[in-house]
C-alpha positions as CSV (number, residue, x, y, z in Angstrom):
1,M,-3.1,-80.9,-44.5
2,C,-1.8,-78.1,-43.4
3,G,0.7,-75.7,-45.3
4,I,3.2,-73.6,-43.8
5,V,5.2,-71.1,-46.3
6,G,8.1,-68.5,-45.1
7,I,10.4,-66.2,-47.4
8,I,12.9,-64.0,-46.5
9,S,14.1,-61.4,-49.1
10,S,15.9,-58.6,-49.8
11,K,11.8,-57.9,-51.4
12,E,8.3,-57.7,-50.9
13,V,7.4,-61.6,-50.2
14,S,3.7,-60.9,-50.1
15,S,2.2,-61.8,-53.3
16,R,4.6,-65.0,-53.9
17,I,3.6,-66.2,-50.3
18,I,-0.1,-65.9,-51.3
19,N,0.9,-67.7,-55.0
20,S,2.6,-70.5,-52.9
21,L,-0.2,-71.2,-50.2
22,K,-2.5,-71.3,-53.6
23,K,-0.1,-73.9,-54.7
24,L,-1.0,-76.0,-51.7
25,E,-4.6,-74.9,-51.8
26,Y,-4.7,-78.9,-52.9
27,R,-4.1,-80.5,-49.6
28,G,-6.8,-79.6,-47.6
29,Y,-7.8,-76.4,-45.5
30,D,-10.2,-74.3,-44.2
31,S,-8.6,-70.8,-43.1
32,A,-5.6,-68.7,-44.4
33,G,-3.7,-66.8,-42.9
34,I,-0.5,-64.5,-43.5
35,A,1.6,-62.7,-41.2
36,T,4.9,-59.7,-42.1
37,L,7.5,-57.9,-40.6
38,V,6.6,-54.1,-41.4
39,N,9.0,-51.7,-40.2
40,G,9.4,-53.6,-36.4
41,N,6.0,-54.6,-36.4
42,I,4.3,-58.2,-36.9
43,N,1.1,-57.4,-39.4
44,E,-1.2,-60.3,-40.1
45,V,-4.5,-61.1,-42.0
46,K,-6.6,-63.9,-42.0
47,C,-9.2,-65.6,-43.2
48,E,-12.4,-68.3,-43.0
49,G,-12.1,-69.8,-45.9
50,R,-9.8,-69.8,-49.4
51,V,-7.0,-67.5,-50.6
52,D,-8.9,-66.1,-52.9
53,V,-11.2,-64.5,-49.7
54,L,-7.1,-64.0,-48.4
55,E,-5.6,-62.1,-51.0
56,Q,-8.1,-59.6,-51.5
57,D,-7.8,-58.5,-48.0
58,I,-4.7,-57.8,-47.8
59,S,-4.7,-55.5,-49.8
60,K,-6.0,-53.5,-47.6
61,F,-3.3,-53.2,-45.1
62,N,0.4,-52.8,-45.5
63,L,1.6,-55.6,-45.8
64,K,5.0,-55.4,-47.9
65,G,7.8,-56.5,-45.4
66,D,11.1,-58.3,-46.9
67,I,10.1,-61.4,-43.5
68,G,7.0,-63.3,-43.8
69,I,5.1,-66.6,-43.3
70,G,1.6,-68.1,-45.1
71,H,-0.5,-70.3,-43.7
72,V,-3.9,-72.2,-44.5
73,R,-5.5,-74.5,-42.1
74,W,-7.1,-77.7,-41.9
75,A,-9.4,-77.7,-38.3
76,T,-7.6,-79.9,-35.3
77,H,-8.3,-77.7,-32.5
78,G,-10.9,-75.2,-33.1
79,K,-13.6,-75.0,-35.1
80,P,-12.6,-72.9,-39.2
81,S,-12.9,-69.6,-38.2
82,K,-10.6,-66.3,-38.6
83,V,-10.0,-66.4,-34.8
84,N,-8.1,-70.0,-35.7
85,A,-6.5,-69.4,-39.0
86,H,-3.0,-69.9,-39.1
87,P,-0.1,-67.2,-37.6
88,H,-1.0,-66.6,-34.0
89,S,0.6,-64.3,-32.5
90,S,1.8,-62.9,-29.1
91,D,3.3,-59.2,-28.7
92,E,7.1,-60.3,-30.3
93,V,6.3,-63.4,-32.1
94,S,3.9,-65.1,-35.1
95,V,3.3,-68.7,-35.9
96,V,2.5,-70.9,-38.1
97,H,2.5,-74.4,-37.3
98,N,1.0,-77.8,-39.2
99,G,0.2,-81.5,-36.2
100,I,-1.0,-81.0,-32.9
101,I,0.8,-79.9,-30.4
102,E,-0.9,-83.1,-27.3
103,N,0.4,-80.9,-24.6
104,S,-1.6,-78.0,-25.0
105,T,-4.5,-77.7,-22.6
106,I,-1.1,-78.1,-19.5
107,L,0.9,-75.7,-21.4
108,K,-1.9,-72.8,-21.6
109,K,-3.1,-73.2,-17.6
110,L,0.6,-72.8,-16.9
111,L,0.5,-69.6,-19.2
112,E,-2.6,-68.2,-18.3
113,K,-1.3,-67.9,-14.2
114,K,1.8,-66.3,-16.2
115,G,-0.4,-63.8,-17.3
116,Y,-0.9,-64.6,-20.2
117,T,-4.2,-63.6,-22.9
118,F,-5.6,-66.8,-25.1
119,K,-7.8,-65.6,-28.4
120,S,-8.2,-68.7,-30.2
121,Q,-9.6,-72.5,-29.2
122,T,-6.2,-73.3,-31.4
123,D,-3.3,-75.5,-29.6
124,T,-0.9,-73.8,-31.9
125,E,-1.4,-70.1,-29.6
126,V,0.0,-71.9,-26.7
127,I,3.7,-72.0,-28.8
128,A,3.4,-68.5,-29.3
129,H,3.1,-67.4,-26.0
130,L,5.5,-70.1,-24.5
131,V,8.1,-68.4,-26.7
132,T,7.4,-64.9,-25.9
133,D,7.8,-66.1,-22.0
134,Y,11.7,-68.1,-23.2
135,L,12.5,-65.0,-24.9
136,K,12.9,-63.0,-21.7
137,K,14.9,-65.2,-19.9
138,N,17.4,-67.0,-22.8
139,S,18.6,-66.2,-26.4
140,L,17.5,-66.8,-28.8
141,K,18.3,-69.8,-29.6
142,D,18.2,-71.5,-26.3
143,A,14.2,-70.1,-26.0
144,I,14.2,-72.3,-29.2
145,I,15.4,-75.1,-27.3
146,K,13.8,-74.9,-24.5
147,V,10.2,-74.3,-26.2
148,L,10.9,-77.2,-28.2
149,K,12.2,-79.6,-25.0
150,K,8.1,-78.4,-23.6
151,L,6.1,-79.2,-26.6
152,H,4.4,-82.8,-26.7
153,G,3.2,-84.3,-30.1
154,S,4.0,-83.7,-34.1
155,F,4.7,-80.2,-35.8
156,A,6.1,-78.3,-38.3
157,L,6.8,-74.4,-37.7
158,G,7.6,-72.1,-38.9
159,I,8.4,-68.2,-36.8
160,I,9.6,-65.1,-36.8
161,F,10.0,-62.3,-34.6
162,K,9.3,-58.3,-34.0
163,K,12.8,-58.4,-32.5
164,Q,14.5,-60.0,-34.9
165,N,14.4,-58.4,-38.7
166,N,16.9,-61.0,-40.2
167,L,15.5,-65.0,-39.9
168,I,12.7,-67.6,-40.3
169,V,12.7,-70.3,-37.7
170,G,11.5,-73.1,-39.0
171,A,11.8,-76.6,-36.9
172,R,10.2,-80.3,-37.0
173,R,9.1,-83.0,-35.4
174,G,7.2,-85.5,-37.0
175,S,5.4,-83.3,-39.4
176,P,7.3,-82.8,-42.5
177,L,9.5,-79.0,-43.3
178,A,11.4,-77.6,-46.2
179,V,14.0,-75.4,-47.0
180,G,14.9,-73.7,-50.1
181,Y,17.8,-72.1,-51.4
182,G,17.6,-69.5,-53.6
183,P,19.7,-65.7,-54.3
184,N,19.7,-63.3,-52.1
185,E,16.5,-65.1,-49.9
186,N,16.1,-68.3,-49.1
187,Y,12.5,-69.9,-48.0
188,L,10.6,-72.2,-45.3
189,G,8.2,-74.9,-47.0
190,S,5.7,-77.8,-45.9
191,D,5.6,-78.9,-49.5
192,S,8.6,-78.8,-51.6
193,Y,6.2,-78.5,-54.3
194,A,4.9,-74.8,-52.7
195,L,8.5,-73.5,-53.3
196,K,9.4,-75.0,-56.7
197,S,8.3,-72.0,-58.5
198,M,10.9,-70.0,-56.1
199,T,13.3,-73.0,-56.3
200,N,15.0,-76.1,-57.1
201,K,17.2,-76.8,-54.5
202,I,15.6,-78.0,-51.1
203,S,17.0,-79.1,-48.2
204,Y,15.1,-81.0,-44.8
205,L,14.9,-81.2,-42.0
206,D,14.5,-84.5,-40.0
207,D,12.8,-85.3,-36.3
208,G,13.8,-82.9,-33.6
209,E,16.1,-80.3,-35.8
210,F,15.2,-76.8,-36.1
211,C,16.6,-73.9,-38.2
212,F,17.1,-70.1,-39.1
213,V,17.0,-69.0,-42.3
214,K,18.8,-65.6,-43.5
215,K,17.6,-64.3,-46.8
216,D,22.0,-65.0,-47.7
217,Q,21.9,-68.3,-45.3
218,I,21.0,-71.1,-43.2
219,E,21.5,-72.3,-40.3
220,F,20.8,-76.0,-39.2
221,F,21.3,-77.1,-35.9
222,N,19.9,-80.6,-33.9
223,S,17.5,-80.9,-31.2
224,D,21.0,-80.7,-28.5
225,G,21.1,-76.9,-30.4
226,S,24.2,-78.6,-32.3
227,K,25.4,-76.6,-35.7
228,I,25.0,-79.7,-38.4
229,N,25.5,-80.1,-42.0
230,K,22.3,-81.0,-44.5
231,K,22.2,-82.2,-48.0
232,V,20.7,-80.1,-50.1
233,M,19.3,-81.5,-53.1
234,N,18.2,-80.6,-56.4
235,L,14.7,-81.6,-57.4
236,S,12.4,-81.9,-60.8
237,K,11.1,-79.0,-62.2
238,D,8.7,-81.1,-64.6
239,E,5.6,-80.7,-63.1
240,V,6.4,-77.0,-61.5
241,N,2.8,-76.0,-64.4
242,Y,0.4,-78.4,-63.7
243,D,-2.6,-76.9,-64.4
244,K,-6.1,-78.0,-65.6
245,G,-6.3,-77.1,-68.5
246,D,-9.0,-76.8,-70.5
247,Y,-11.2,-79.3,-67.4
248,K,-12.7,-78.1,-64.7
249,Y,-11.4,-80.0,-62.3
250,F,-8.5,-81.5,-61.0
251,M,-10.2,-84.8,-60.2
252,E,-11.4,-84.8,-64.2
253,K,-8.1,-84.5,-65.9
254,E,-6.4,-86.9,-63.5
255,I,-9.1,-89.9,-64.2
256,D,-8.7,-89.2,-67.4
257,E,-4.9,-89.0,-67.7
258,Q,-5.0,-92.6,-66.3
259,P,-3.9,-94.7,-69.8
260,T,-1.2,-92.3,-70.2
261,T,0.2,-92.8,-66.6
262,I,-0.3,-96.6,-66.9
263,N,2.5,-96.2,-69.5
264,A,4.5,-94.0,-68.3
265,C,4.8,-96.6,-65.1
266,I,5.4,-99.6,-66.9
267,N,7.9,-97.7,-69.4
268,E,10.2,-97.4,-66.3
269,Y,10.0,-100.7,-64.7
270,V,9.4,-103.2,-67.9
271,D,12.0,-103.6,-70.7
272,K,9.6,-104.0,-73.6
273,L,12.5,-105.1,-76.1
274,N,14.0,-108.4,-73.5
275,N,10.4,-109.0,-72.1
276,Q,11.7,-108.3,-68.4
277,I,10.8,-106.1,-64.9
278,N,13.6,-104.2,-64.1
279,I,13.9,-103.0,-60.4
280,Y,17.2,-101.5,-60.7
281,N,19.1,-101.0,-57.0
282,F,17.1,-103.8,-55.4
283,P,19.7,-104.0,-52.4
284,W,17.7,-107.5,-51.0
285,K,18.1,-111.5,-52.8
286,I,14.7,-112.2,-53.3
287,S,15.4,-114.9,-52.0
288,S,15.9,-114.0,-48.2
289,F,12.0,-113.1,-48.2
290,K,9.3,-115.1,-46.4
291,S,7.1,-112.6,-45.6
292,A,5.4,-109.5,-46.8
293,M,3.7,-106.5,-44.8
294,L,1.8,-103.9,-47.0
295,I,1.0,-100.7,-44.7
296,G,-1.2,-97.7,-46.0
297,C,-4.0,-95.5,-45.2
298,G,-7.3,-95.4,-46.7
299,T,-6.8,-95.2,-50.6
300,A,-3.3,-96.6,-49.4
301,F,-5.0,-99.3,-47.7
302,H,-6.6,-100.6,-50.1
303,S,-4.2,-100.9,-52.6
304,C,-2.1,-102.8,-49.9
305,L,-5.6,-105.3,-50.2
306,I,-5.5,-105.6,-53.5
307,A,-1.7,-106.1,-53.3
308,K,-2.1,-108.7,-51.1
309,Y,-4.6,-111.2,-53.2
310,W,-1.8,-111.1,-56.0
311,M,1.2,-112.0,-53.9
312,E,-0.2,-114.7,-52.3
313,Q,-1.6,-116.2,-55.9
314,N,1.8,-115.5,-57.4
315,T,4.3,-115.6,-55.1
316,N,6.1,-118.2,-51.6
317,L,5.4,-115.1,-49.9
318,E,3.3,-115.2,-46.7
319,V,1.5,-111.7,-46.9
320,S,-0.4,-109.4,-44.5
321,V,-1.5,-105.9,-44.7
322,D,-2.5,-103.3,-41.7
323,I,-3.7,-100.2,-41.4
324,A,-0.5,-97.7,-40.5
325,S,-2.5,-96.0,-37.5
326,E,-2.8,-99.4,-36.1
327,F,0.5,-101.2,-37.2
328,R,2.4,-98.7,-35.3
329,Y,0.8,-98.8,-32.0
330,R,0.2,-103.3,-31.8
331,K,2.2,-105.0,-30.3
332,I,4.4,-106.5,-33.5
333,K,6.6,-109.4,-33.9
334,F,9.2,-108.1,-36.3
335,K,11.0,-110.2,-38.7
336,K,14.4,-110.4,-40.9
337,D,12.6,-112.3,-43.3
338,C,10.1,-109.9,-44.1
339,I,9.5,-106.8,-46.2
340,Y,7.9,-103.8,-45.3
341,I,6.0,-102.4,-47.8
342,F,4.8,-98.6,-47.0
343,V,2.3,-97.3,-49.9
344,S,1.9,-93.2,-50.0
345,Q,0.6,-91.0,-52.6
346,S,2.2,-87.9,-50.9
347,G,4.8,-89.8,-48.9
348,E,4.4,-87.7,-45.3
349,T,1.6,-88.9,-44.3
350,A,2.0,-88.7,-40.4
351,D,0.8,-92.4,-39.6
352,T,2.6,-94.3,-42.6
353,Y,5.4,-92.7,-41.3
354,A,5.2,-93.0,-38.1
355,A,5.3,-97.0,-39.0
356,L,8.1,-96.6,-41.4
357,D,10.0,-95.5,-38.5
358,L,9.1,-97.9,-36.2
359,C,10.2,-101.0,-38.5
360,K,13.4,-98.3,-39.4
361,K,14.1,-98.6,-35.3
362,N,14.1,-102.6,-35.7
363,K,16.2,-102.7,-38.5
364,V,14.1,-104.7,-40.3
365,K,13.7,-104.0,-44.6
366,T,11.8,-101.7,-45.7
367,C,10.5,-100.0,-49.0
368,A,7.7,-97.6,-50.0
369,V,6.3,-96.3,-52.4
370,V,5.5,-92.9,-53.8
371,N,4.5,-90.3,-56.0
372,V,6.5,-88.1,-54.3
373,I,10.3,-89.1,-54.2
374,E,11.9,-86.3,-52.0
375,S,9.3,-86.8,-49.3
376,S,10.0,-88.4,-46.3
377,I,8.7,-91.7,-46.5
378,A,10.6,-91.4,-49.9
379,R,14.1,-90.9,-48.5
380,D,14.4,-93.5,-45.0
381,A,13.4,-96.4,-46.7
382,D,15.9,-98.5,-47.7
383,L,14.3,-99.1,-51.1
384,V,11.8,-96.5,-53.4
385,L,10.0,-98.2,-56.2
386,P,8.2,-94.6,-57.3
387,I,4.7,-94.5,-59.0
388,Y,5.5,-92.4,-61.5
389,C,1.7,-90.8,-61.6
390,G,3.2,-87.0,-61.6
391,Q,1.2,-84.0,-59.2
392,E,-1.9,-85.2,-57.7
393,I,-3.7,-82.1,-57.1
394,G,-7.5,-83.9,-56.6
395,V,-7.5,-84.8,-52.5
396,A,-9.8,-87.7,-53.4
397,S,-6.9,-89.8,-55.1
398,T,-6.9,-91.8,-58.4
399,K,-4.6,-91.6,-61.0
400,A,-2.0,-92.7,-57.8
401,F,-4.3,-94.9,-56.7
402,I,-3.6,-97.0,-60.5
403,G,0.0,-96.3,-59.9
404,Q,-0.1,-98.3,-56.6
405,M,-1.9,-100.8,-58.0
406,L,0.5,-100.8,-61.1
407,V,4.2,-100.7,-58.8
408,L,2.6,-103.8,-55.8
409,Y,1.4,-105.9,-58.9
410,I,5.0,-105.2,-61.0
411,L,7.1,-106.1,-57.6
412,S,4.1,-108.8,-57.0
413,T,5.8,-110.7,-60.2
414,K,9.7,-110.0,-60.4
415,I,8.6,-111.5,-56.6
416,S,7.0,-114.7,-58.5
417,F,9.1,-115.5,-61.1
418,D,12.5,-114.4,-59.1
419,Q,11.3,-117.3,-56.5
420,K,10.4,-119.7,-59.6
421,C,6.5,-119.6,-58.6
422,I,6.2,-119.1,-62.2
423,D,8.3,-119.8,-65.2
424,R,9.5,-117.8,-68.3
425,K,6.3,-118.1,-70.6
426,E,3.5,-116.9,-67.6
427,Y,6.5,-114.6,-66.7
428,Q,6.5,-112.8,-70.3
429,S,2.5,-113.6,-71.1
430,K,1.9,-111.3,-67.8
431,I,4.1,-108.3,-69.2
432,K,2.7,-109.0,-72.7
433,N,-1.3,-108.2,-70.9
434,L,0.4,-105.3,-69.2
435,L,1.5,-104.1,-71.8
436,C,-2.7,-104.1,-73.0
437,L,-3.4,-102.3,-70.0
438,S,-3.4,-98.6,-71.4
439,T,-5.5,-99.1,-74.1
440,S,-8.3,-100.9,-72.1
441,A,-8.1,-97.9,-69.6
442,K,-8.8,-95.7,-72.6
443,K,-11.5,-97.0,-74.2
444,T,-12.9,-97.3,-70.2
445,L,-12.9,-94.3,-70.2
446,K,-15.2,-93.7,-73.4
447,Q,-18.4,-94.7,-71.2
448,D,-18.5,-90.9,-69.6
449,Q,-22.4,-90.1,-70.1
450,K,-23.7,-93.6,-69.6
451,I,-21.8,-92.9,-66.1
452,L,-22.6,-89.1,-65.8
453,N,-26.7,-90.6,-66.0
454,I,-26.2,-93.1,-63.5
455,G,-24.1,-91.0,-61.0
456,K,-27.6,-89.2,-60.2
457,V,-29.1,-91.5,-59.0
458,F,-26.2,-92.0,-56.4
459,A,-26.4,-88.3,-56.1
460,E,-29.8,-88.6,-54.7
461,A,-29.9,-91.8,-52.5
462,K,-29.2,-91.5,-48.5
463,G,-27.5,-94.4,-49.1
464,S,-25.2,-97.1,-51.4
465,M,-23.6,-100.4,-51.3
466,F,-20.5,-102.2,-53.5
467,L,-19.6,-105.5,-53.4
468,G,-17.3,-107.9,-54.8
469,R,-15.6,-110.9,-54.4
470,G,-11.1,-111.8,-54.4
471,F,-9.8,-109.3,-56.7
472,S,-13.0,-107.3,-56.8
473,F,-13.3,-106.9,-53.1
474,P,-11.1,-104.1,-52.7
475,I,-12.3,-102.1,-54.9
476,A,-15.3,-102.0,-53.9
477,L,-14.4,-100.9,-50.6
478,E,-12.5,-98.0,-52.7
479,G,-15.5,-97.5,-54.6
480,A,-17.8,-96.8,-51.9
481,L,-14.5,-94.4,-49.9
482,K,-14.8,-92.5,-53.4
483,L,-18.7,-91.9,-53.3
484,K,-18.4,-90.8,-49.8
485,E,-14.9,-88.6,-50.2
486,L,-17.2,-86.5,-53.2
487,A,-20.7,-87.0,-52.9
488,Y,-20.7,-87.0,-49.2
489,V,-22.9,-89.8,-49.7
490,H,-23.3,-92.6,-47.3
491,A,-21.3,-95.6,-49.1
492,E,-20.0,-99.4,-47.5
493,G,-17.9,-101.9,-49.5
494,Y,-18.8,-105.3,-48.8
495,P,-16.8,-109.0,-49.5
496,A,-20.4,-110.0,-51.6
497,G,-20.6,-113.2,-49.7
498,E,-20.4,-111.4,-46.0
499,M,-23.5,-109.5,-47.5
500,K,-25.9,-112.9,-46.2
501,H,-24.8,-112.7,-42.6
502,G,-25.9,-108.7,-41.7
503,P,-25.5,-105.9,-44.5
504,L,-28.1,-107.3,-46.5
505,A,-30.8,-106.1,-43.6
506,L,-30.1,-102.4,-45.0
507,I,-31.0,-103.5,-48.0
508,E,-34.1,-101.6,-48.9
509,E,-36.5,-100.5,-52.2
510,G,-34.3,-98.0,-54.6
511,M,-31.6,-98.4,-52.9
512,P,-28.5,-98.6,-55.4
513,V,-25.9,-101.1,-55.1
514,V,-23.2,-101.7,-57.4
515,V,-21.6,-104.7,-58.0
516,L,-18.1,-106.0,-59.6
517,A,-18.5,-109.3,-61.3
518,P,-15.8,-110.0,-63.5
519,R,-15.7,-113.0,-65.0
520,D,-13.2,-115.1,-62.9
521,E,-13.8,-118.1,-60.5
522,H,-16.2,-115.8,-57.9
523,Y,-18.2,-114.5,-60.4
524,K,-21.0,-117.4,-60.7
525,K,-21.3,-116.5,-57.1
526,T,-21.2,-112.8,-56.6
527,I,-24.3,-113.1,-59.6
528,S,-26.0,-115.5,-56.7
529,N,-25.5,-112.7,-53.9
530,M,-26.2,-110.4,-56.8
531,Q,-30.1,-111.9,-56.9
532,E,-30.3,-112.2,-53.6
533,V,-30.1,-108.7,-53.5
534,I,-32.4,-107.6,-56.4
535,A,-34.7,-109.7,-54.2
536,R,-35.0,-107.4,-51.7
537,G,-35.8,-105.2,-53.6
538,A,-32.0,-103.2,-54.8
539,K,-31.2,-101.4,-57.8
540,V,-28.3,-102.9,-59.0
541,L,-25.5,-101.6,-61.0
542,L,-23.5,-104.5,-62.6
543,I,-19.4,-103.9,-63.2
544,T,-18.5,-106.5,-65.3
545,N,-15.8,-107.4,-68.6
546,K,-16.8,-109.0,-71.7
547,N,-17.8,-111.9,-72.7
548,K,-20.3,-114.1,-75.1
549,D,-22.1,-115.6,-72.6
550,E,-25.2,-113.9,-71.4
551,I,-25.5,-112.4,-67.5
552,I,-27.1,-115.7,-66.0
553,S,-29.8,-113.1,-63.9
554,E,-32.4,-110.4,-64.1
555,N,-34.0,-107.7,-63.4
556,I,-30.2,-105.7,-63.6
557,W,-31.2,-101.9,-63.3
558,E,-27.8,-100.9,-65.2
559,K,-24.8,-102.2,-66.7
560,I,-21.5,-101.9,-67.8
561,E,-18.4,-103.3,-69.5
562,V,-15.3,-103.6,-69.5
563,D,-12.9,-105.2,-71.8
564,Q,-11.6,-109.0,-71.4
565,L,-8.3,-109.1,-69.8
566,D,-6.2,-111.2,-67.3
567,D,-8.1,-111.6,-64.4
568,E,-5.8,-109.4,-62.2
569,L,-5.8,-106.9,-64.7
570,I,-9.6,-106.6,-64.0
571,P,-9.5,-104.5,-61.1
572,F,-7.6,-101.0,-63.0
573,L,-10.0,-101.3,-65.6
574,I,-13.2,-101.5,-63.3
575,T,-11.7,-98.6,-60.7
576,I,-12.6,-96.4,-63.4
577,P,-15.7,-96.1,-63.4
578,L,-16.4,-96.3,-60.0
579,Q,-14.0,-92.9,-60.3
580,K,-16.1,-91.3,-62.4
581,L,-19.6,-92.5,-60.5
582,A,-18.0,-90.4,-57.8
583,F,-17.2,-88.0,-60.0
584,Y,-20.4,-87.5,-61.2
585,S,-22.6,-87.8,-57.9
586,A,-20.7,-85.4,-56.2
587,L,-20.8,-82.7,-59.9
588,E,-25.2,-84.3,-59.6
589,K,-25.6,-81.7,-56.2
590,G,-22.5,-79.2,-56.6
591,Y,-19.7,-80.1,-54.5
592,D,-16.8,-78.7,-54.5
593,I,-15.2,-82.0,-55.8
594,D,-11.4,-81.0,-56.1
595,K,-11.5,-80.2,-52.5
596,P,-14.5,-82.5,-50.8
597,R,-15.2,-80.7,-47.0
598,N,-12.9,-82.0,-43.9
599,L,-10.6,-84.1,-45.8
600,A,-7.0,-83.6,-46.9
601,K,-4.9,-84.2,-49.7
602,S,-1.5,-84.9,-47.5
603,V,-2.9,-86.3,-44.0
604,T,-0.1,-84.9,-41.9
605,V,-1.6,-85.3,-38.5
606,E,-1.5,-88.4,-36.6
C-alpha cells in the first residue's frame, strides 16, 4: 500500500528518493509526491499516476535539497488526485503518511475553528496542521508527543520542518516504519526493500515509538518521550537487483519461477540425505498441541484453508481457520494448547499483524509463515517459518501462495509424524513425493499456449465460476480471486456440491466455468456436479490429473491435465493453470498486470 521514503544527507536527495519510490511501486498506488527543504523553504511536487510522471515534473522545480520525503499513495480518504497526493504541507511542515486517522473529521473541525484552511479531502492534512499548531507553544519533541496522542487509528509518518533543517521525524503506530543507517546520511522508509539499494543496516520502530533522523545520528523515543535504544539489523542483499529479466511482467516471471522456488523451499526444510523434515528452533513440544488456528487475509487465507484439510487429515489437531479482520474483533477463547499460525506474504498485513498482537497479549503460542523475514509479523511471532520464494513484485500473489502452501504442508507432515499419526514408511513416502513436485510444476507450465487461447474466452465473459471439492475447493477460491484481481471479471469460487443450493441459478448459456476435478475420492461426485453445470449451458474448463481412465462426462469444452501425484500435492499443480488463466485474460484486455487497479501488494490499513 502507501509507501514512504525519507533521506537526510550532505548531498542532494531528490533523485534517490525517486529511485526508492520506484522500488515501492509494487505495493500498489494511485499518486505520488516529493518534498524537499531548500534554503529554508519546503518545495513539493505531486502528481496523480505513476512515479515516472513525478520524475518528469520535478525537473521543472528546484528540489535540490539535502533533506526530503517522498510518497506513493493508495487512496483512502479522498479520490486519487494531485491535490490529495502526499506530501501534505502547512506553512511550517510537510508530512507523508501511511495508514488511516480515524478521528480526522473531529480534528479537522477543531483546526478549522482555529483558522486553518484545508486544501484536500485527506485525513493526512490534519496531521500537518496539528503539528504546526502544537509547535507554536511547544518544543519539537513535546509537540510530536502531543500530536501522536491526539491521533486515533494507524500511521507511519515522515515529517520535515521549515525551521528545523537538520532532521526528519518518523513515527509509527500500526503501520510499519524502518530507519536505515548510512555514511554521513540516514534514511526513513515504510519498506526495507526501498532502502536496500542505499543500506543494509536497518532498525524498526515499534508501535508508539518515534525518532529523530539526522544525517549523523538517529535518536529513538518511546511514546512518553524517553530515549530508547534499538537493535540494528543487517539485511540480506540477495534480492536488491531483482528485475523482470526477459519478461514483460513481473507476474509472468514469478509464475514461471515456481519450480525453482519450490526447490528452494524444500531444500531449506527437507534433509534429503536422511529423508526427514527439519524445522529448526521449534520452541515447543508438538505433543503439547491439541489444536491449531490458521489466520490470514486474501490469498494467504486460501492457503490457510487448504492447510486445514491437510492438518485434519494427517494430524490429531482440531483445526480452525479465520480471516484476520474478523478474528481480531471476535471474542476469542484463547487456548494454551493451541498453536496460532499467521500467514502473510509481506509480513506487514495490518489486520494479520493486529490479530498476532492480540494473541501475544493473551500469551499464546504464535507462528508466522511469511516471505519477508525482517517484517513486523516475523519479528513478533514466537516461531518464524519463511517461505523462501524471493521478492514478489506482482500485486496478485502467485509464487508466494505456492510457498505458503508448501510450508504449511511441510509443517503438517512434520506434526503428523511427531504425533505418530503416520508411520515412518508413510512419512518418508510423503517426502519422496514432495521431491517430485518441482518437476511436475515445470511440466504444467508447458501448457502455456492452450491456456492463452482459453483466457480469451474468460476475458470476454461477464462472469464465471470455479468449482471444486475437498483439497480443490480452496484452490477454486484462489482461482476466482486471481481472475477478479487481474482481469476484473466477476468470478466466484464454490464447493461443487453447493451449486444446487442456489448458485446454479447464475449459470447461463456460454458462461465459462472452471471445474477442478483431480482423481481423488471426490472425483465422481465432482464430475456429476460438472454435468449439472453443462446441462444448463456452461462452457466447462476441466482441470484434472492424468489417468488411463476416460472422463465419464460428455460435452466438456476444454480440458487441462497435470501430472499424477499424491492427492495431497495436486493442489500445487492445479493452481498453476489458474494463475496463467488470470494472467492471459488480463493480457487480452490490455490491463496493467503487475499493478491491478485499486489493489496493493502490502495491505497496511485495516
